N, C-alpha and C positions, 0 to 999 in steps of 0.2 A: 094143782101141784102138791106133791107130798113132801112137805118140808122136813118131816122126820127122816126121810131117806136122804135128803140133801145135807142136812145139818145134824142129824142124830148121832149119838155115840156108837150105835149099832154098826154104822157103816164107816167108822173111823180108821180101822186098821185092816187092810186087805192085802193079800199077796200079789205082787207084780205078776202080770201074765208072762209065762215063760218065754214065749216068742218075742215079746217086747224086750225082756231082760237080755235074752240071748243075742239079739241084734245089737243092742247097745254094748254088751260085754265084748262082742267080736270087734267092735270099733275101739273101745277104750281099755279093755283088759282090767277089770276091777280087782283091787286088792282087798277091799274091806266094805262091808255093808254098815251104814251108819244108823240104821233103825230097823232091827229085825229081832227074831227069836231063833233058837236052834232049829225049830221045825219049819221055818219059812224063809230062811236066808238062802239066796241063790249063790252066795259067794263062798262056797266050801266051808261053811261054819266059821268064817272070819267076820265077826259082826260085833256091834255094840247092841246090847239089848238087856231087858230086865231079867232074863234067865241065864245070862252068861255066867260061867263058873268062876270067872275072875271079877271080883267086885268093882275094880277100876274100869271095867268095860261094860257096866250095866246101864249107864246113862250117857249117850253121846253128847248131850248138851253140857255135861259136867266134865268131860275129858278135856284136859288142858290143850292138847294138840292131837289132831288125827294123823298128822304127817308120819310119825313113827310107825303107824300101822300100814303104811303104803301111800304112795302119792296119788292114787286114783281111787276115789270113793264113790260108791253107789248109795243113793239116798231116795227112798220112797217112804217119807215120814208119816206118822199118824197125822191126818189132815187137820185135826184140831190144833196141832202145834206147828203149822206151816210157818207162821211168822218167826217163831223161835228157831226152827231149823234153817230157814232161809238166812237169818242173821248169822247163825253158826257156819253155814256153808260159805257165806261171804268172808267171814273171819278166817276160815281154813284156807280159802283160795289165797288170801293175803299171805298166809304162812307157807304156801307152796303146793297145796293140793289142787287137783282137778276134781271137782265135785259135780257129779251128774245126778240131777234130781228129776223125779217123776212126781208131779203135783197137779192138783186141779188147776185149770186155766181160769183163774179168778183175777182178771186184769183190773178190777175195781177195788182191790183190797189195799190196805196200808202196806203189807209186806211186799206186794208186787212193786209198788212205787218206791219203797225204801231200798230194795235190794236188786230188782230186776230191770226196771224201766225208768228212763229219765228223758224228758224232752222229745218224746215221740220215737225213741229208739232204745235198744238194750244198752245198759250201762257198759262202760269199758270192761273187757274181759268176760262179758256174759253173752252167751249164745242162747237163743230161744228157738225151740222147734215145736210148733203146734202139731198135735197129733190129729190126724184125719180120722173122723168117726169117733165112736165111744169105745173105750176098752172094756173088756170083761175081766174083772179082777178075781183072784182066787178067794175061796171062802175062809171063814174063821174057825173051822172045825179043828179038832186036835191034830188031824193029819194034814190039814190044808190041801186036801185033794179035791175038795168041793170047788166048783167053779160057778160063778153066777150064771144063771140061764139068760139073764137080760144084761144089756150093756149098762155101764155106769150112768147115773142120771146127770152127769156133768162132763164137759170136755176136759181133756188132759193136756199137759204141756211138759216137754222135757226142757229143763233149764240147765245149762252147763256153765259152771263158775270155773274159770281158768286162773292159774297162778299168775296174777298180774298185780304188781304193787299198787295200782290205782283202782283195783276192783272195789 
């Protein structure tokens, strides 16, 4: 097994496959992307990211509330920061956002048990959709037109945090 591929920084930030995003967007109608860049956001350039022209939108983890940017948020975070982004998604759901996340299916991690799962089931207000097969994420090139030739070396899951006071 190549741990560099699984856990290395090289594979940390990948563009969501368009078909995956389109299917979820058709269902949810995303207002904002919580972890993107101008060149890889699928949400019509409404995003939080390091290259945003407005400094207050450069770090989603530092934004006081996502709700003013729209009640439905798309999130495919850098996977090295899943724990921080899952905590923020939970917080934003408490404030009234629906946050739809695409993350690695790592059911053994602390973030999974802190924010997604409790006692053999999803936490209240949380929906879990395991993705069948392995996704092929977009590349990290300047144009993000490159697509991986091979599938991701990990399974993926869609986690939906709904605006529920008990989330």
